[in-house]
C-alpha positions as CSV (number, residue, x, y, z in Angstrom):
1,X,9.8,-8.9,-18.0
2,X,9.6,-12.7,-17.9
3,X,8.5,-14.6,-14.7
4,X,9.3,-18.3,-14.2
5,X,6.5,-20.0,-12.1
6,X,7.6,-22.9,-10.0
7,X,7.0,-26.0,-12.2
8,X,5.6,-24.0,-15.1
9,X,6.6,-22.3,-18.3
10,X,7.8,-18.8,-18.3
11,X,5.2,-16.1,-18.5
12,X,5.3,-12.3,-19.0
13,X,4.6,-10.0,-16.1
14,X,2.0,-8.4,-18.4
15,X,0.2,-11.7,-18.5
16,X,0.3,-12.2,-14.8
17,X,-1.2,-8.8,-14.0
18,X,-3.7,-8.7,-16.9
19,X,-6.7,-9.3,-14.6
20,X,-5.3,-8.9,-11.1
21,X,-2.8,-6.8,-9.3
22,X,0.3,-8.7,-8.0
23,X,1.5,-8.5,-4.4
24,X,4.8,-10.3,-4.0
25,X,7.4,-10.9,-1.4
26,X,11.0,-11.2,-2.6
27,X,13.3,-13.6,-0.7
28,X,16.8,-14.9,-1.1
29,X,17.1,-18.5,0.2
30,X,20.8,-18.1,0.7
31,X,20.5,-15.5,3.5
32,X,19.4,-15.8,7.1
33,X,17.5,-12.5,6.8
34,X,14.9,-13.9,4.4
35,X,14.4,-17.0,6.6
36,X,13.7,-14.8,9.6
37,X,10.7,-13.2,7.7
38,X,9.1,-16.2,6.0
39,X,6.3,-16.8,8.6
40,X,5.5,-13.1,8.8
41,X,5.5,-12.6,5.0
42,X,3.4,-15.7,4.5
43,X,0.8,-14.4,7.0
44,X,0.7,-11.1,5.1
45,X,0.3,-12.8,1.7
46,X,-2.4,-15.1,3.2
47,X,-4.4,-12.1,4.3
48,X,-4.6,-11.0,0.7
49,X,-5.0,-14.4,-0.8
50,X,-8.8,-14.1,-1.3
51,X,-8.7,-10.4,-2.4
52,X,-8.8,-9.5,-6.1
53,X,-5.0,-9.8,-6.5
54,X,-2.4,-12.5,-7.0
55,X,-0.1,-13.2,-4.1
56,X,3.3,-14.6,-4.7
57,X,6.9,-15.2,-3.8
58,X,9.7,-14.1,-6.0
59,X,12.7,-16.2,-4.9
60,X,16.2,-15.7,-6.2
61,X,17.1,-19.3,-7.0
62,X,16.2,-22.3,-9.0
63,X,13.2,-24.6,-8.5
64,X,14.9,-27.2,-6.2
65,X,16.2,-24.6,-3.8
66,X,12.9,-22.7,-3.9
67,X,11.0,-25.8,-2.8
68,X,13.5,-26.6,-0.1
69,X,13.6,-23.0,1.3
70,X,9.9,-22.3,1.1
71,X,8.6,-25.7,2.1
72,X,4.8,-25.8,2.1
73,X,4.7,-22.0,1.3
74,X,5.9,-22.9,-2.3
75,X,2.6,-24.6,-2.9
76,X,0.4,-22.3,-0.8
77,X,1.3,-19.3,-3.0
78,X,2.3,-18.7,-6.5
79,X,6.1,-18.9,-6.6
80,X,8.3,-17.3,-9.2
81,X,12.0,-18.3,-9.5
82,X,14.4,-15.5,-10.4
83,X,17.7,-17.3,-10.4
84,X,19.5,-14.6,-12.4
85,X,17.8,-11.9,-10.4
86,X,16.7,-10.1,-13.6
87,X,13.2,-9.6,-12.3
88,X,14.5,-8.3,-9.0
89,X,16.7,-5.8,-10.8
90,X,13.9,-4.7,-13.2
91,X,11.6,-4.1,-10.2
92,X,14.3,-1.8,-8.6
93,X,14.8,-4.0,-5.6
94,X,18.1,-3.3,-3.9
95,X,17.6,-5.0,-0.6
96,X,16.1,-8.4,0.2
97,X,13.6,-9.3,1.7
98,X,11.3,-6.9,-0.1
99,X,7.7,-6.5,-0.9
100,X,6.4,-5.2,-4.3
101,X,2.9,-4.4,-5.5
102,X,2.3,-4.2,-9.2
103,X,-0.9,-2.8,-10.8
104,X,-2.8,-4.4,-13.7
105,X,-1.3,-1.8,-16.0
106,X,2.2,-3.0,-15.0
107,X,3.2,0.0,-12.9
108,X,4.6,-0.3,-9.5
109,X,2.0,0.5,-6.8
110,X,4.7,0.4,-4.1
111,X,7.7,-1.4,-2.7
112,X,9.4,-1.8,0.6
113,X,12.9,-3.2,1.1
114,X,14.5,-4.9,4.0
115,X,12.2,-5.7,6.9
116,X,10.8,-2.2,7.6
117,X,7.3,-2.7,9.0
118,X,6.1,0.9,8.4
119,X,7.3,0.7,4.8
120,X,5.7,-2.7,4.3
121,X,2.5,-1.3,5.9
122,X,2.4,1.5,3.3
123,X,2.4,-1.0,0.5
124,X,-0.2,-3.3,2.1
125,X,-2.4,-0.4,3.1
126,X,-2.3,1.0,-0.5
127,X,-3.2,-2.5,-1.8
128,X,-6.0,-2.8,0.7
129,X,-7.4,0.6,-0.4
130,X,-7.2,-0.3,-4.1
131,X,-8.9,-3.7,-3.5
132,X,-11.4,-2.5,-0.8
133,X,-9.8,-5.1,1.5
134,X,-8.9,-5.3,5.1
135,X,-5.5,-3.8,6.1
136,X,-3.3,-6.5,7.7
137,X,-2.0,-5.7,11.2
138,X,1.7,-6.2,11.6
139,X,4.2,-6.6,13.2
140,X,2.8,-8.9,15.7
141,X,4.4,-10.5,18.8
142,X,6.9,-13.0,17.5
143,X,7.7,-11.2,14.3
144,X,11.3,-10.2,13.8
145,X,12.6,-6.8,14.7
146,X,13.3,-4.5,11.8
147,X,16.5,-5.1,9.8
148,X,17.9,-3.7,6.6
149,X,18.1,-7.0,4.6
150,X,20.9,-8.0,2.2
151,X,22.0,-6.7,-1.1
152,X,19.7,-7.9,-3.9
153,X,22.6,-8.1,-6.4
154,X,23.8,-11.2,-4.5
């Protein structure tokens, strides 16, 4: 599986997880649902930013739209563009927004689709256990109510 970092050359998923697990939030810039969750998702990624893992966005568009949609978050976190949605499909994501956690051996640690806080918490709690890190608390006041997301196929 090939990942396309914003402003960089394509890299394999195996290279990205060689030393660190990957915790990524999948967003679609062409849907309102992903925009509703940006601030919350960024806060969750930020809580893991100093743990022994990579935190990233996987965004289903090209670089220009990724920069526009994510704004400063595109620079704050590693951002992978998945314009043809091949990475999203390979990860088994069917509903966006989503969260995926991938181990250093390339296996899926967990995933959550749509904005389902208990399901996202399962993924983040599992990562926190693996990394001996603090478990993030969410949802918080001001976070969106749960919603199913939109089809990942576009």
